[in-house]
C-alpha positions as CSV (number, residue, x, y, z in Angstrom):
1,M,-0.1,0.1,0.1
2,S,1.5,3.2,-1.0
3,K,2.2,5.6,1.8
4,K,0.6,9.3,1.4
5,V,3.0,12.7,1.1
6,I,2.3,16.2,1.3
7,I,4.8,18.8,0.0
8,V,4.3,22.1,1.7
9,D,6.5,24.9,0.3
10,D,6.2,28.1,-1.2
11,E,8.8,27.8,-3.8
12,P,7.1,25.7,-7.1
13,L,10.7,24.6,-8.1
14,A,11.5,23.1,-4.6
15,R,7.9,21.3,-4.7
16,S,8.9,19.8,-8.3
17,I,12.2,18.3,-7.4
18,V,10.8,16.7,-4.5
19,C,8.1,15.4,-6.6
20,E,10.5,14.2,-9.1
21,Y,12.2,12.2,-6.5
22,L,9.4,10.6,-4.9
23,Q,8.2,9.5,-8.3
24,A,11.1,7.4,-9.2
25,R,11.1,5.3,-6.0
26,P,7.8,3.1,-5.5
27,G,5.4,3.1,-3.0
28,F,4.5,6.8,-2.4
29,E,1.7,8.6,-3.6
30,I,1.8,12.5,-3.6
31,V,-1.5,13.7,-2.2
32,A,-1.2,17.3,-1.8
33,E,1.1,20.1,-3.1
34,C,0.8,23.3,-0.7
35,N,1.6,26.7,-0.8
36,N,1.7,27.9,2.5
37,G,1.0,26.7,5.9
38,F,-2.7,27.5,5.6
39,E,-3.3,25.2,2.4
40,G,-0.8,22.6,4.6
41,V,-2.9,22.7,7.8
42,K,-6.2,22.0,5.8
43,A,-4.6,19.2,3.6
44,I,-3.2,17.3,6.3
45,M,-6.2,17.2,8.3
46,Q,-8.1,16.4,5.1
47,F,-5.6,13.6,3.8
48,K,-4.0,12.3,7.1
49,P,-0.6,11.7,5.2
50,D,2.0,9.3,6.2
51,L,5.0,11.8,5.5
52,V,4.9,15.7,5.1
53,F,8.0,17.5,3.3
54,L,8.0,21.0,5.1
55,D,9.7,24.3,4.1
56,I,9.9,26.3,7.3
57,Q,10.4,29.9,5.9
58,M,7.2,30.8,4.3
59,P,5.0,33.5,3.7
60,K,1.9,34.3,6.1
61,I,2.8,31.5,8.9
62,N,6.4,29.4,9.2
63,G,6.7,25.4,9.0
64,F,6.7,25.6,12.7
65,E,3.6,26.9,13.4
66,M,2.0,25.2,10.5
67,L,2.4,22.4,12.7
68,E,1.1,24.1,15.9
69,M,-2.1,24.0,14.2
70,L,-2.3,20.1,13.9
71,D,-4.0,18.1,16.5
72,T,-2.4,15.0,15.0
73,V,1.4,15.8,13.9
74,P,2.5,13.2,11.0
75,S,6.0,12.4,10.3
76,V,7.7,15.2,8.9
77,I,11.4,16.1,7.3
78,F,11.8,19.6,7.4
79,T,13.3,21.2,3.8
80,T,14.7,24.7,3.4
81,A,17.5,26.8,2.6
82,F,18.3,28.5,5.9
83,D,20.7,26.0,8.2
84,E,20.1,28.3,10.5
85,Y,17.4,26.2,11.6
86,A,18.7,23.1,11.4
87,I,19.6,22.2,15.2
88,K,15.9,23.5,15.8
89,A,15.0,21.1,13.6
90,F,16.5,18.3,15.2
91,E,15.8,19.6,18.6
92,A,12.2,19.1,17.7
93,N,12.6,15.5,17.0
94,A,12.2,15.7,13.0
95,I,12.8,12.4,11.2
96,D,15.6,14.6,9.3
97,Y,16.5,17.7,7.7
98,L,17.2,18.3,4.3
99,L,19.2,21.7,3.3
100,K,18.4,23.1,-0.1
101,P,19.8,22.5,-2.5
102,F,20.1,18.8,-1.5
103,S,20.9,15.8,-3.9
104,K,19.1,12.9,-4.6
105,E,21.1,10.4,-2.6
106,R,20.5,12.9,0.4
107,F,16.9,13.1,0.0
108,Y,16.8,9.2,-0.5
109,S,18.9,9.2,2.6
110,A,16.0,10.8,4.7
111,I,13.7,8.8,3.4
112,E,15.5,5.5,4.5
113,K,15.4,7.0,7.7
114,W,12.1,7.9,8.0
115,R,11.3,4.3,7.1
116,Q,13.6,2.6,9.7
117,R,11.8,4.8,12.4
118,M,7.7,4.8,10.8
119,N,7.3,2.0,13.8
120,D,9.0,3.6,16.5
121,E,7.6,3.1,19.6
122,S,9.0,6.7,20.9
123,R,7.7,7.9,17.9
124,E,4.9,9.5,19.8
125,E,7.1,11.1,22.8
126,N,8.9,12.8,19.7
127,V,5.8,14.3,18.5
128,K,5.4,15.7,22.2
129,H,8.9,17.3,21.9
130,L,8.2,18.3,18.5
131,L,5.1,20.3,19.7
132,E,6.5,21.6,22.8
133,N,10.0,22.8,20.7
134,S,8.8,24.0,17.7
135,A,7.5,27.4,18.2
136,R,10.9,28.6,19.9
137,Q,11.7,30.7,17.1
138,P,12.0,34.7,16.7
139,E,8.6,35.3,15.1
140,E,6.8,34.0,18.2
141,K,8.3,37.1,20.1
142,N,6.0,39.3,17.8
143,R,3.0,37.3,16.9
144,I,0.9,34.3,18.3
145,V,-0.3,31.7,15.5
146,V,-3.6,30.2,16.8
147,R,-6.5,28.1,15.2
148,N,-10.2,28.2,16.1
149,N,-11.8,25.0,14.4
150,S,-10.5,25.5,10.6
151,E,-9.8,29.1,11.2
152,I,-6.2,30.0,11.8
153,S,-5.3,33.5,12.8
154,I,-2.2,35.1,13.7
155,V,-2.6,38.0,16.6
156,P,0.0,40.4,17.5
157,V,1.9,40.3,20.4
158,D,0.7,44.2,20.9
159,E,-2.9,43.3,20.6
160,I,-2.9,40.6,23.6
161,L,-4.4,42.4,26.9
162,Y,-3.3,39.4,28.8
163,M,-3.0,35.8,29.8
164,E,-4.6,33.3,31.9
165,A,-3.8,29.7,32.6
166,F,-6.8,27.2,31.7
167,D,-5.8,23.6,32.4
168,D,-3.4,22.7,29.7
169,Y,-3.8,25.7,27.6
170,V,-3.4,29.2,27.9
171,K,-5.9,31.8,27.3
172,I,-4.8,34.9,24.9
173,F,-6.7,37.6,25.6
174,T,-7.2,40.7,23.2
175,A,-10.0,43.8,23.0
176,N,-12.4,41.7,21.4
177,S,-12.1,38.0,22.0
178,Y,-9.9,35.3,23.5
179,F,-8.1,32.6,22.3
180,L,-7.1,29.0,23.1
181,K,-3.5,27.4,22.8
182,K,-2.1,24.5,24.0
183,K,1.1,25.7,25.8
184,T,2.3,26.7,29.2
185,M,2.1,30.0,31.0
186,N,6.1,29.3,31.8
187,H,6.2,28.9,27.8
188,Y,4.8,32.3,27.3
189,E,7.3,33.8,30.0
190,S,10.2,32.4,28.6
191,V,9.8,33.7,24.6
192,L,7.8,37.4,25.2
193,D,9.3,40.6,25.9
194,P,10.1,40.4,29.6
195,L,9.8,44.5,29.2
196,Q,6.6,44.1,28.2
197,F,4.9,41.1,29.2
198,F,4.9,39.8,33.1
199,R,4.1,37.3,34.5
200,A,2.0,38.4,37.8
201,H,0.8,35.5,39.2
202,R,0.9,31.7,38.2
203,S,-2.0,31.8,36.4
204,Y,-1.7,35.5,34.5
205,I,0.9,37.4,32.4
206,I,-0.4,40.7,31.6
207,N,0.8,43.4,29.2
208,L,2.4,46.2,31.0
209,K,1.1,48.6,28.5
210,Q,-2.2,47.7,29.6
211,L,-1.4,48.3,33.0
212,T,-3.2,51.8,34.7
213,R,-2.7,51.2,38.3
214,I,-2.0,48.5,41.1
215,E,-4.5,48.6,44.1
216,P,-4.6,47.0,47.2
217,L,-7.4,44.4,47.7
218,E,-6.5,42.7,51.2
219,K,-3.6,42.7,53.6
220,N,-0.3,42.3,52.0
221,S,-2.5,41.2,49.0
222,Y,-2.5,43.5,45.4
223,V,-4.5,43.4,42.1
224,A,-3.4,44.9,38.9
225,L,-5.9,46.9,37.1
226,L,-6.0,47.0,33.4
227,K,-7.2,49.4,30.8
228,S,-10.3,47.2,29.6
229,G,-11.3,47.5,33.6
230,K,-10.2,43.6,34.5
231,K,-8.5,43.2,37.5
232,V,-5.6,40.7,37.5
233,P,-4.2,39.2,41.1
234,I,-0.7,40.0,41.9
235,S,1.1,37.7,43.8
236,R,3.3,39.0,46.9
237,T,6.5,38.1,45.0
238,A,5.5,39.5,41.9
239,Y,4.4,42.7,43.5
240,S,7.9,43.2,44.8
241,K,9.3,42.9,41.0
242,L,6.9,45.1,39.9
243,K,7.6,47.9,42.1
244,D,11.3,47.5,41.2
245,M,10.4,47.2,37.4
246,L,8.2,50.6,37.6
247,G,10.6,52.2,39.9
248,V,8.2,53.0,43.0
C-alpha cells in the first residue's frame, strides 16, 4: 500500500524536485502540494498523510507555526535553505532535515531514515517534543498563531491584553475576543519580551502597556487594574518585582 505524502513549500521549483525524487521511488502517493502553511494545515487534516516534506521559512506562517495548528502531527522531514534552523529542527525531533539544494542521494537517505523510524515506539514521545519545541523562533516574540476550528488567526503580541492559565491551555485575551493555545504559562514567560509582558501571578501574564494602576485588595494583597477594567491578581513575589520594574 502506497504511503501518502504532502509537500508544503512556497517555491514551485522546490516542490517539483521533491515530486521528481519521490516519483522515481515506488510506494509513495503525493496527495497534495501546498504553497503555504494555511493550505498545509487543511491538506494534512483532510488527507492524514504518512509523511510531510515541510519548508520552514514561508509567507504568512512558518513551518513550525503550521505544525502547532495540527491536532495530530505526522512524520516530518524539513526542507529549507536556512541552515540556522537545523539545530532547532533536530531538537524538535524531526525525522530529518534537508538543506536546499539537496542531492537525490541525500533525499533518499532521509527517506530511509523515515522508513526505519516509522514504527518506532518512541514516535509519540518525539511528536510531543516536536510540539513543545517547535515554536521557539524569533517570530513568536512578535505574534502568536492560533486556530479556532478551521480558522487560523495571527495575533500580534501588541494586541494581547493579558493571558490566563486554563487547564492544559493558555487563554490569550485581546480587546474583542480570546484564543486558546495549548502551551504553558512558563513557555510564554520565557519567549515574550519581559519588558512588555509580566508574570503577575502563576495563572496570569499581563501586558504592561495595559496596566493603569495597582490597587490593594486585602492585607499584603494587590491587583493590577488594566485599561479594559479587568483586575488581575498579583502574587506577593510578583508585586515586589513589579515595583522594582516600575521604579516605585
